[in-house]
C-alpha positions in Angstrom: 13.3 50.9 9.1 16.3 53.0 8.5 17.5 56.1 10.3 18.4 59.2 8.3 21.9 58.7 7.0 24.6 60.8 8.7 27.9 62.1 7.1 30.4 59.3 6.9 28.7 57.4 9.7 28.9 53.6 9.7 25.6 51.8 9.2 24.6 48.7 11.1 21.6 46.4 10.6 19.7 44.9 13.5 17.5 41.9 12.6 15.3 40.7 15.4 11.5 40.0 15.7 11.5 41.6 19.2 10.7 45.3 18.9 12.1 45.7 22.5 15.5 44.3 21.4 15.6 46.4 18.2 14.7 49.6 20.2 17.4 48.8 22.8 20.1 48.4 20.3 19.0 51.5 18.3 19.2 53.6 21.5 22.7 52.4 22.2 24.0 52.9 18.7 22.2 55.8 17.1 24.4 58.5 18.7 27.4 57.3 16.7 26.1 55.4 13.7 23.1 54.9 11.4 20.9 52.0 12.4 18.6 50.0 10.1 16.0 47.7 11.7 14.2 44.7 10.2 11.8 42.4 12.1 12.4 39.0 10.3 15.1 37.1 8.5 13.7 37.5 5.0 13.4 41.3 5.3 16.9 41.4 6.9 18.4 39.4 3.9 16.7 41.8 1.4 18.3 44.7 3.3 21.7 43.1 3.2 21.4 42.4 -0.5 20.2 45.9 -1.5 21.9 48.3 1.0 25.6 48.5 0.2 26.1 51.0 3.1 25.6 48.3 5.7 28.9 47.5 7.3 27.9 45.2 10.2 24.8 43.0 11.0 23.3 42.0 14.3 21.1 39.0 13.8 18.8 37.0 16.1 18.5 33.2 15.6 14.8 32.5 16.2 12.8 34.6 13.7 9.8 34.2 11.4 10.0 33.7 7.6 13.8 33.0 7.8 15.8 32.2 10.9 19.3 33.4 11.7 21.0 30.2 10.4 19.6 30.7 6.9 20.6 34.4 7.0 24.1 33.4 7.9 24.1 30.7 5.1 23.0 33.2 2.5 25.5 35.8 3.6 28.5 33.4 3.6 27.4 31.7 0.4 26.8 35.0 -1.6 28.7 35.5 -4.8 29.0 39.2 -3.9 32.3 39.7 -1.9 30.8 42.7 -0.1 28.0 40.5 1.4 30.2 37.5 1.9 32.7 39.5 4.1 30.1 41.2 6.2 30.6 40.7 10.0 27.5 39.1 11.5 27.1 39.3 15.3 24.5 36.9 16.6 22.2 38.3 19.2 22.0 35.5 21.7 19.4 34.7 24.4 19.3 31.5 26.2 20.6 29.3 23.3 22.5 26.2 24.3 26.1 25.5 23.3 25.0 23.3 20.3 23.1 26.3 18.9 26.1 28.5 19.3 28.4 25.9 17.6 26.0 25.6 14.7 26.0 29.4 14.3 29.8 29.5 14.4 29.9 26.8 11.7 27.5 28.9 9.6 29.9 31.8 9.8 28.9 33.9 12.8 31.6 36.5 13.6 30.7 37.0 17.3 28.0 36.6 19.9 26.4 39.3 22.1 23.7 38.9 24.8 20.4 40.6 24.4 21.0 42.0 27.9 24.4 43.4 27.2 25.0 47.0 28.4 25.9 49.8 26.0 29.6 49.7 26.8 29.9 46.0 25.7 27.9 46.6 22.5 29.9 49.6 21.5 33.2 47.9 22.3 32.3 44.9 20.1 31.3 47.2 17.2 34.4 49.3 17.6 36.5 46.1 17.3 34.7 45.0 14.1 34.9 48.5 12.5 38.7 48.6 13.2 39.0 45.2 11.4 36.9 46.5 8.5 39.1 49.6 8.1 42.3 47.5 8.3 40.9 45.2 5.6 39.9 48.1 3.4 43.3 49.8 3.8 45.0 46.5 2.7 42.7 46.3 -0.3 43.4 49.9 -1.3 47.2 49.2 -1.0 46.9 46.3 -3.3 44.8 48.3 -5.7 47.4 51.1 -5.7 50.2 48.6 -6.3 48.3 47.1 -9.2 47.7 50.5 -10.7 51.4 51.5 -10.5 52.8 48.1 -11.8 53.7 48.1 -15.4 54.3 44.4 -15.8 52.5 41.2 -14.6 55.0 39.6 -12.1 54.1 36.1 -13.2 54.3 36.3 -17.0 56.3 39.5 -17.6 53.6 40.8 -19.9 52.2 44.3 -19.4 49.7 44.6 -16.5 46.1 45.4 -17.6 46.4 48.9 -16.3 49.6 49.6 -18.4 48.2 47.7 -21.4 45.2 50.1 -21.4 47.6 53.1 -21.1 49.6 52.0 -24.1 46.5 51.0 -26.0 44.9 54.4 -25.6 48.1 56.0 -27.1 48.0 53.6 -30.0 44.3 54.1 -30.6 44.7 57.9 -30.5 47.5 57.7 -33.0 45.6 55.4 -35.4 42.6 57.7 -35.3 44.6 60.8 -35.9 46.7 59.4 -38.8 44.2 57.0 -40.3 46.4 54.0 -39.7 45.2 50.5 -39.0 45.1 49.0 -35.5 44.1 45.6 -34.3 43.5 43.7 -31.1 44.0 39.9 -30.7 42.9 38.2 -27.5 44.0 34.7 -26.5 42.3 32.7 -23.7 44.3 29.7 -22.5 41.5 27.3 -22.0 43.8 24.6 -20.6 45.0 26.9 -17.7 42.2 26.2 -15.3 42.0 22.4 -15.7 45.8 22.2 -15.2 45.6 24.5 -12.1 42.9 22.2 -10.7 44.5 18.9 -11.7 48.1 19.7 -11.1 48.6 22.9 -9.0 48.6 26.7 -9.5 52.4 26.8 -9.8 52.3 24.4 -12.8 49.5 26.5 -14.5 51.6 29.7 -13.7 54.6 28.2 -15.4 52.5 27.4 -18.4 51.3 31.0 -18.7 54.8 32.3 -18.4 56.0 30.1 -21.2 53.1 31.1 -23.4 53.7 34.8 -22.8 57.4 34.3 -23.8 56.3 32.5 -27.0 53.9 35.4 -27.9 56.5 38.0 -27.1 59.1 36.4 -29.3 57.1 37.1 -32.5 56.0 40.6 -31.7 57.5 43.9 -33.0 58.8 46.5 -30.6 55.7 48.7 -31.3 53.2 45.9 -30.4 52.0 45.5 -26.8 51.3 42.3 -25.0 49.3 42.3 -21.7 47.7 39.8 -19.4 44.1 41.0 -19.4 42.7 38.4 -17.0 43.9 35.4 -15.1 44.1 33.1 -18.2 43.8 35.7 -21.0 46.4 37.7 -23.0 45.6 40.6 -25.2 47.9 41.8 -28.0 47.6 45.3 -29.4 49.0 45.4 -33.0 50.0 48.8 -34.3 49.6 49.4 -38.0 47.9 46.0 -38.5 44.7 45.4 -40.6 42.0 43.0 -39.7 43.3 40.5 -42.4 46.8 40.7 -41.1 45.7 40.3 -37.5 43.6 37.3 -38.4 46.6 35.7 -40.1 48.9 36.5 -37.2 46.3 35.0 -34.7 45.9 31.8 -36.7 49.6 31.2 -36.9 50.2 32.0 -33.2 47.3 29.7 -32.1 48.6 26.9 -34.2 52.0 27.4 -32.5 50.3 27.2 -29.1 48.2 24.2 -29.9 51.3 22.3 -31.3 53.7 23.6 -28.7 55.7 21.0 -26.8 55.7 22.3 -23.3 56.7 19.8 -20.6 56.5 19.8 -16.9 58.3 17.1 -14.8 58.9 15.1 -18.0 55.2 15.1 -19.0 53.9 17.1 -22.0 51.2 19.7 -21.3 48.6 20.1 -24.0 47.6 23.7 -24.7 44.1 24.6 -25.8 43.4 28.1 -26.7 40.5 30.4 -27.9 41.0 33.4 -30.0 39.2 36.7 -30.8 40.1 39.5 -33.2 38.9 43.1 -33.6 40.3 45.9 -35.7 39.6 49.5 -36.6 38.0 49.9 -40.0 36.4 46.5 -39.8 34.9 47.4 -36.4 33.3 50.5 -35.1 34.9 51.2 -31.7 35.0 54.5 -29.9 37.9 53.5 -27.7 40.6 50.9 -27.2 38.5 49.4 -24.4 35.6 48.8 -26.9 38.0 47.2 -29.3 39.3 44.9 -26.6 35.8 44.0 -25.5 34.9 43.1 -29.1 37.9 40.8 -29.4 37.0 39.2 -26.1 33.4 38.7 -27.2 34.6 36.8 -30.3 36.7 34.2 -28.5 36.2 30.8 -30.2 37.9 27.5 -29.4 40.6 26.1 -31.5 38.8 22.7 -31.4 36.0 24.2 -33.6 38.4 24.3 -36.5 40.2 21.5 -38.4 43.3 20.4 -36.4 46.4 22.3 -37.6 49.2 20.4 -39.2 52.2 19.8 -37.0 54.5 22.8 -37.2 57.7 22.4 -39.2 61.0 22.4 -37.2 62.0 26.0 -36.4 64.6 27.5 -38.6 65.5 30.2 -36.1 64.2 33.1 -38.2 64.8 36.5 -36.6 61.6 37.9 -35.1 61.4 40.8 -37.5 61.7 38.5 -40.5 59.0 36.1 -39.1 56.8 39.1 -38.6 57.3 40.4 -42.1 56.4 37.0 -43.6 53.3 36.9 -41.5 52.2 40.3 -42.8 52.8 39.3 -46.4 50.9 36.0 -45.9 48.0 37.9 -44.5 47.5 40.2 -47.6 44.9 38.8 -50.1 46.4 38.4 -53.5 43.7 40.5 -55.2 44.8 43.5 -53.2 48.2 43.6 -54.9 46.8 44.2 -58.4 49.4 46.1 -60.5 51.7 46.3 -57.5 52.5 42.6 -57.7 55.4 43.3 -60.1 56.9 45.9 -57.9 56.7 43.5 -54.9 58.6 40.9 -56.8 61.1 43.4 -58.1 61.9 44.5 -54.5 62.1 40.9 -53.2 64.2 39.7 -56.1 67.7 40.4 -54.4 66.5 38.5 -51.3 65.2 35.6 -53.3 68.4 35.3 -55.4 70.5 35.3 -52.2 68.3 32.6 -50.6 68.4 30.5 -53.8 72.2 30.7 -53.9 72.4 29.7 -50.2 70.2 26.7 -50.9 72.5 25.6 -53.9 75.6 25.9 -51.7 74.1 24.0 -48.8 73.6 20.3 -49.7 71.8 19.7 -46.4 69.1 22.2 -47.3 65.7 20.8 -47.9 64.6 21.0 -51.5 61.4 22.9 -52.0 58.5 20.6 -52.5 56.0 21.4 -55.3 52.5 22.4 -54.2 50.0 19.6 -54.6 46.4 20.1 -55.6 44.1 19.3 -52.7 42.1 16.1 -53.2 
């Protein structure tokens, strides 16, 4: 049973099939904290799983339905960090050293005798609560640092917090002015296998190089962020869904065909991709748009293998980006504007043609071949 909660009072759980032991501990503790009691291991485990206010557990070893060893095993094996980190003090009777050793191996934090006086019990609890507070303070400091950081220290991309800040601005502008906005998410599927097979440092170097490759083809108004351990998200201002899809396909092909080496050995990059865009998708926030892109991640292996990339010509990033935008526009959208596009590109095409005539080493353009 649980005592009536007090204001900011820590809550402890006492699991023991002896009513006398539970009552003794409650009388010692109830003046300074809330006490919850359970009479067997199964009920104790259910309390731990459902009551997030519990900060510390006292647990007997010999109990019906579930003994203390199994309670410890479930606590330390939980996927919930709150549960996994709970201090568990074993209430010891006349157990031998082998039993104590087994409890320690299962993750017991401390031991206390059923006959301990109030001073000892309260001292042990005070020590544990101080450790809990110190741990929480450290976590809060790390959270505050993450919130204030603008860039991910490993890759140089925006932190997730700052990416969302920039994304909200872009989303508000796009909605206000009716301009397109797209989100492209890349998951580096080869990151985890490399981290496990090689080491985390190698995988980190891989992510840093990938972030650099993505950043090199972005415009100043685009935002690249590391949205999870192995995932990058790009927010593309003024970009339609078709343009974003073309950009994503080209970038993924570059990643899959990238020649990144570590210690003289090539590392193969496998990536998944997802795209979402205003207009094509109904999204009430940048967060929803990012979730849509993440939900559409599909592996590169599901498509035909891309052809090897041609040797880089060293195009300026803004020229590369302009070409990607043009390539992403369906021909039927140009309509009567096609002549105007050609007129405005004519000076550039004439200059390029002259350059190719003057350069004997330039590759001659190859005629397009009909697919067989």
